[in-house]
N, C-alpha and C positions, 0 to 999 in steps of 0.2 A: 196343631200341636206338634212339636218336634220330638221331645223326649220328656218322659215323667222323671222327676228327680226323686220324688218320694211323698209319701202321706205321713205327716208328723202328728202324732196323736198322744204323746206322753202327757199325762196330766200335769206334770210339773214344768213343762216347757214355756208356759206363759200363765201369768196370774189370772187371766181372764178365762182360762180353760178352753181356748180355741184350739181346733184342728186346722192344719194348714196342708194344703196340696200344692207342691212346688213343680214348675215346668221350666224347661229350657224352650224358648220360642223365638221366632224372628218377628220383630215388630213390623206392622204395616206401615207405621209413622213414628216419628219421633216427637210429634206434638203432644204436649201434655197439657191436660186441663186441670187447673187447681181447684180445690174446694175448701171447705171448712176444716176438712181433716188433714190436708197437706197444703200449707201456704207457700212452700217453696220446694225446689227439687234441684238435684245436680247429678250428672251422669259421671261414673267413675269407671275406668278400665279395671278389669278383674285384678290386675296386679297391683293396683294402688287404692284399694278400698279403705275407708277409715277403720280404725281399730275399735271403736266404740259402737258397734253394730249391736242392736238390742236382742233381748231373748236368745234364741238358739239360731239366729240367722247366720252366724259364722259356720255352723255345722251344715246348714242347708247350701251355703256358698261352696263348701268343702266337697260335698257330694256331687253338686253341679260341675265343679271344676274336674273331678275325677271322671265324670261322664264325658266331658268335652275332650279330655285327653285321650280317652278311649276311642273316640271318633276320629281323631287326627290320623292322616294316612302315614 
């Protein structure tokens, strides 16, 4: 683990009532294994992410960006 972004537990953040724990990490590999929950994937640079990201993922990404900016020399 590189850095904890946050634990997101607001009951209204996801209709399924999930709690998410978000991290900034360095991948060991860029190989992706698809399954029945994800039939495709695409990589995006942080500055060109799609606008229609679900639930509160825009908020999570904003928190991650702020942490990354603090780490830059």
